[in-house]
C-alpha positions as CSV (number, residue, x, y, z in Angstrom):
1,M,15.0,11.5,26.9
2,F,14.3,7.8,26.9
3,N,12.4,7.7,30.2
4,D,10.1,10.5,29.3
5,F,9.5,9.1,25.8
6,I,8.8,5.6,27.1
7,R,6.3,7.0,29.6
8,R,4.6,9.3,27.1
9,H,4.1,6.4,24.6
10,Q,3.3,3.8,27.2
11,L,6.2,1.6,26.0
12,S,8.1,-1.1,27.8
13,A,11.6,-0.5,29.1
14,S,13.0,-2.6,26.3
15,F,12.3,0.2,23.9
16,A,15.6,1.8,24.8
17,T,17.4,-1.3,23.3
18,V,15.2,-1.1,20.1
19,A,16.0,2.6,19.7
20,E,19.7,2.1,20.1
21,Q,19.9,-0.8,17.7
22,Y,17.5,0.4,15.0
23,Y,16.2,3.9,15.4
24,L,19.5,5.7,16.1
25,P,21.3,4.4,12.9
26,L,18.3,5.6,10.9
27,A,18.4,9.0,12.7
28,H,22.1,9.4,11.8
29,R,21.4,8.5,8.1
30,I,18.7,11.1,8.0
31,T,20.8,13.7,9.7
32,Q,23.5,13.3,7.0
33,Q,21.0,13.8,4.3
34,V,19.5,16.9,6.0
35,E,23.0,18.4,6.2
36,H,23.4,18.2,2.4
37,C,19.9,19.4,1.5
38,Q,19.2,23.0,0.6
39,Q,15.5,22.9,1.5
40,P,13.5,21.0,4.1
41,Y,14.1,17.3,3.8
42,F,10.9,15.2,3.6
43,V,10.7,11.7,5.1
44,A,7.7,9.4,4.5
45,I,6.8,6.5,6.8
46,N,4.4,3.8,5.7
47,G,3.0,1.0,7.9
48,C,-0.2,-0.7,8.6
49,Q,-2.4,0.2,11.6
50,G,-0.7,-0.3,14.9
51,S,2.8,-1.0,13.4
52,G,4.5,1.9,15.3
53,K,4.6,4.7,12.7
54,S,3.7,7.5,15.1
55,T,6.2,6.1,17.7
56,L,9.0,6.0,15.2
57,A,8.2,9.5,13.8
58,D,8.0,11.0,17.3
59,Y,11.2,9.3,18.4
60,L,13.1,10.6,15.3
61,A,11.7,14.1,15.9
62,S,12.5,14.1,19.6
63,Y,16.1,12.8,19.1
64,L,16.9,15.1,16.1
65,R,15.6,18.2,17.9
66,E,17.4,17.5,21.2
67,Q,20.7,16.0,19.9
68,C,21.1,17.6,16.5
69,Q,19.2,20.9,17.1
70,L,17.1,20.4,14.0
71,N,13.7,22.0,13.5
72,V,11.4,19.0,12.8
73,A,7.8,19.1,11.8
74,V,5.8,15.8,12.2
75,L,2.5,15.2,10.4
76,S,0.2,12.2,10.2
77,L,-2.0,11.5,7.2
78,D,-4.6,10.7,9.8
79,D,-4.7,14.3,10.9
80,F,-6.2,15.2,7.5
81,Y,-9.3,13.1,7.7
82,L,-12.5,14.8,6.6
83,S,-15.1,15.6,9.3
84,S,-17.9,13.2,9.9
85,E,-20.3,15.6,8.2
86,Q,-18.0,15.9,5.1
87,R,-17.7,12.1,5.0
88,K,-21.5,11.8,5.3
89,Q,-21.9,14.0,2.2
90,L,-19.4,11.9,0.3
91,A,-21.3,8.8,1.4
92,L,-24.5,10.2,0.0
93,K,-22.8,11.3,-3.2
94,V,-20.6,8.3,-4.0
95,H,-21.0,5.3,-1.6
96,P,-22.2,4.7,2.0
97,L,-18.8,3.2,3.0
98,F,-17.2,6.6,2.7
99,A,-18.9,7.6,5.9
100,T,-16.1,5.7,7.6
101,R,-12.7,7.3,7.7
102,G,-9.9,5.4,6.2
103,V,-9.4,4.9,2.5
104,P,-8.2,7.4,0.0
105,G,-11.2,9.8,-0.6
106,T,-11.7,10.4,3.1
107,H,-8.8,12.8,3.5
108,N,-8.7,16.5,2.9
109,V,-5.9,16.2,0.3
110,Q,-6.2,19.8,-0.8
111,L,-5.3,20.9,2.8
112,L,-2.5,18.4,2.9
113,Q,-1.0,19.7,-0.3
114,Q,-1.2,23.3,1.0
115,V,0.5,22.4,4.2
116,L,3.3,20.3,2.6
117,N,4.0,23.0,0.0
118,K,4.3,25.6,2.8
119,L,6.7,23.4,4.7
120,K,8.7,22.7,1.5
121,Q,9.0,26.4,0.8
122,G,10.2,27.1,4.4
123,E,7.2,29.2,5.3
124,T,6.2,29.9,8.9
125,N,3.3,31.3,11.0
126,F,0.7,28.6,10.1
127,C,-0.7,25.6,11.8
128,L,-0.6,21.8,11.3
129,P,-4.1,20.2,11.5
130,R,-4.9,17.6,14.2
131,F,-7.6,14.9,14.1
132,N,-9.1,13.3,17.2
133,K,-9.8,9.6,16.6
134,A,-11.7,9.3,19.9
135,T,-14.3,11.8,18.8
136,D,-13.8,11.0,15.1
137,E,-13.6,14.7,14.3
138,P,-10.8,17.2,13.5
139,E,-9.5,19.0,16.5
140,H,-10.5,22.6,16.9
141,I,-7.9,24.9,15.3
142,T,-6.8,26.2,18.7
143,N,-5.4,22.7,19.3
144,W,-3.4,22.6,16.0
145,S,0.4,22.8,16.1
146,Y,1.9,26.1,15.2
147,I,4.9,26.4,12.9
148,S,7.0,29.4,14.0
149,E,10.4,28.5,12.4
150,P,11.3,27.0,9.0
151,A,11.5,23.2,9.2
152,D,14.8,21.4,8.5
153,L,13.1,18.1,8.4
154,V,9.5,17.1,7.7
155,I,8.3,13.6,8.8
156,V,4.9,12.4,7.5
157,E,3.5,9.1,8.5
158,G,0.5,7.4,7.0
159,W,-1.0,3.9,6.6
160,C,-1.4,4.3,2.8
161,L,1.3,6.8,2.2
162,G,3.2,5.7,-0.9
163,A,0.4,3.5,-2.3
164,V,-0.3,3.7,-6.0
165,S,-3.4,2.9,-7.9
166,V,-3.9,-0.5,-9.4
167,E,-5.6,-1.8,-12.6
168,P,-9.4,-1.4,-12.3
169,S,-9.8,-5.0,-13.3
170,S,-8.0,-6.2,-10.2
171,L,-10.7,-4.6,-8.0
172,H,-13.6,-6.9,-9.2
173,L,-13.1,-9.7,-6.8
174,P,-13.7,-8.8,-3.1
175,V,-11.0,-9.4,-0.5
176,N,-13.3,-9.7,2.5
177,E,-16.8,-9.9,3.7
178,L,-17.2,-6.1,3.8
179,E,-16.4,-5.7,0.1
180,Q,-18.5,-8.7,-0.8
181,K,-21.6,-7.6,1.1
182,Q,-21.4,-3.8,1.2
183,D,-19.6,-3.0,-2.1
184,P,-20.7,-5.8,-4.4
185,K,-20.4,-3.6,-7.5
186,A,-16.9,-2.3,-6.5
187,R,-18.0,1.4,-6.6
188,W,-16.4,2.2,-3.2
189,R,-13.0,0.7,-3.9
190,S,-13.0,1.9,-7.5
191,Y,-13.6,5.5,-6.5
192,S,-10.9,5.2,-3.9
193,N,-8.5,3.8,-6.5
194,E,-9.2,6.7,-8.8
195,V,-8.7,9.3,-6.1
196,L,-5.5,7.6,-5.1
197,A,-4.1,8.1,-8.6
198,C,-5.4,11.6,-9.2
199,D,-4.9,13.3,-5.8
200,Y,-2.5,11.3,-3.6
201,Q,0.2,10.1,-6.0
202,P,1.1,13.6,-7.1
203,L,2.2,14.4,-3.5
204,Y,4.8,11.7,-3.5
205,S,7.3,13.7,-5.5
206,L,7.8,16.0,-2.5
207,F,9.4,13.2,-0.5
208,D,13.2,12.6,-0.4
209,Y,13.3,9.4,1.8
210,W,10.8,6.5,2.1
211,L,10.6,4.1,5.0
212,L,8.4,1.0,5.4
213,L,7.4,-0.7,8.7
214,K,6.6,-4.0,7.1
215,A,4.2,-6.3,8.8
216,P,4.5,-10.1,8.1
217,S,1.0,-10.1,6.8
218,F,-2.4,-8.4,7.2
219,T,-3.5,-11.0,9.8
220,C,-1.5,-9.2,12.4
221,V,-3.5,-6.0,12.0
222,Y,-6.5,-6.9,14.1
223,Q,-4.4,-7.5,17.3
224,W,-2.2,-4.5,16.7
225,R,-5.2,-2.2,16.1
226,L,-6.9,-3.6,19.2
227,E,-3.9,-2.7,21.3
228,Q,-3.9,0.7,19.7
229,E,-7.6,1.3,20.6
230,Q,-6.9,0.2,24.2
231,K,-4.1,2.8,24.4
232,L,-6.4,5.4,22.9
233,A,-9.0,4.6,25.5
234,R,-6.5,5.2,28.3
235,Q,-5.5,8.5,26.8
236,N,-9.0,9.7,26.2
237,K,-11.0,8.6,29.3
238,L,-13.7,11.3,28.7
239,A,-14.5,10.1,25.2
240,E,-14.8,6.4,25.9
241,H,-18.2,6.2,24.2
242,K,-16.3,6.7,20.9
243,I,-13.8,3.9,21.6
244,M,-14.5,0.8,19.4
245,S,-15.2,-2.6,20.7
246,E,-13.3,-5.7,19.6
247,A,-16.1,-6.6,17.1
248,E,-16.2,-3.0,15.8
249,I,-12.4,-3.1,15.3
250,G,-12.7,-6.4,13.4
251,H,-15.2,-4.7,11.0
252,F,-13.3,-1.4,10.9
253,I,-10.0,-2.9,9.7
254,Q,-11.7,-4.6,6.7
255,H,-11.9,-1.1,5.2
256,F,-8.1,-1.0,5.2
257,Q,-7.4,-4.6,4.1
258,R,-7.1,-4.3,0.3
259,L,-4.8,-1.3,0.3
260,T,-2.7,-2.6,3.2
261,M,-2.1,-5.8,1.3
262,T,-1.3,-3.8,-1.8
263,C,1.3,-1.7,0.1
264,L,2.9,-4.9,1.5
265,Q,3.3,-6.0,-2.1
266,Q,4.2,-2.7,-3.8
267,L,6.5,-0.9,-1.4
268,P,9.4,-3.2,-0.4
269,T,11.2,-2.7,-3.8
270,K,10.6,1.1,-3.8
271,V,11.5,2.3,-0.3
272,D,14.9,3.4,1.0
273,C,14.5,1.6,4.3
274,Q,12.5,-1.5,5.4
275,M,12.0,-2.4,9.0
276,L,10.8,-6.0,9.0
277,L,8.4,-6.7,11.9
278,N,7.4,-10.0,13.4
279,S,3.9,-10.8,14.7
280,E,4.8,-9.2,18.0
281,R,5.8,-6.0,16.3
282,D,9.4,-6.5,17.1
283,I,11.9,-5.4,14.5
284,E,13.7,-8.5,13.1
285,R,15.8,-6.9,10.4
286,V,16.4,-3.6,8.7
287,I,17.1,-3.4,5.0
288,Y,18.6,-0.2,3.5
289,K,18.5,0.4,-0.2
290,T,22.0,0.3,-1.6
291,S,23.1,3.3,-3.7
292,S,23.1,2.6,-7.5
């Protein structure tokens, strides 16, 4: 399993050690919970861009399918981004910054709710959406993943999954140049904050277990996102015209800065498991919440 997984995710050989030391104990904890759950067990993974959310989710799914014979469904919040045309309409209606995918408001939350409810109820014969970041558009439905059997475990990863809204007054001061110059009246971030409270937070009650891949700070995100884009370029050679330059990445991640910083502050005391990362994305320590 390791060799195929390492090749598929373009990882170094040292990943096997990381998986054995950190991922396997987590997989065993989750398995124990699934065994005592009468309905599909929901796991949420939060982490900033490039922190390794999709790698962890895919590893857990691969291991639990092969070694524990569990039916595992994996979703990414990114797969529920609105199309560029839908975001263009939102940009015209609310604020120009909503043309760029990223913050709450740019996801199809209604579709996400429908899919999660179906999985929670053990339904089958439906598809899980997929989004292509290289083209910045949803994949055609023929490329979506088909659910043919009830899921024992559902893993959902997302960069803002678990974030809660903040007091509107805290939004007044900009956190970066993008907010200062392109959202001086705070309309973009205020609308996103409102949508987060009304549409996203109600979904959180579906989840049984929360995990945080905790970056040391937001300053790491640029390099991590750059590496992620380079990997994306290798995997999508025919769509290189959509791959972002270093300057574009620097601008792009500013859309995520405020909420990423909020998650780093909010979530450590709320999650069931924290994987503390260093600036090289290595796991330095894992903290599990103790039972009360």
